[in-house]
C-alpha positions, 0 to 999 in steps of 0.5 A: 582278861586276867588269870583266875577270872571267870570267862562269861561268853555266848560260846567259844571256838578254837580261838578261845583255847589259850584263855582256858589255861588262865580262866578260873571258870567258863560260863556260856549261853549256848553249848552242850556236854560235847561243845568246845567249851565243855571239852576244853574246860574238862581238859584244863580242869576248869569249872564250866557251866554251858547252855545258860541261855542268858548268862551274858545278859545277867552277869556283869563284868566285875560281878563276883560269881560262883560256878558249880560244874557239878550242879550246873549252876552259876550264882552271883555272890556280889554284884559289881554295880551294888558292891553287895549281894545281888538282889535283882540282877543276875541271881542264879542261873541254872543250865541244862548242860554242865561239865567239869564235875568235881571242879572247885566252886570258889567265887571269882570275878566275871569278865565278859568277852 
């Protein structure tokens, strides 16, 4: 995991906290506004989208993605597999919960746990 990459994982707990300091964003399959990932992301001013249900299945390591904490969306801009815009893989994932309002929504590479 390198600085600026987006952490895409099923969930986080306290042992993940050091990664938030270098993460460009956090995306989790499960969670809520009061989950560990939401609270820690907010404190580190890291864009975060939680409760995507299947981001770990739809986003691949190396995909270029945009995490928009305000809208609660995650978009694959470029798939690592195709080297171009995603056409049938991850696409866009909407979440029921979101965090880190006002966070930068710039593209970054995804890194799985």
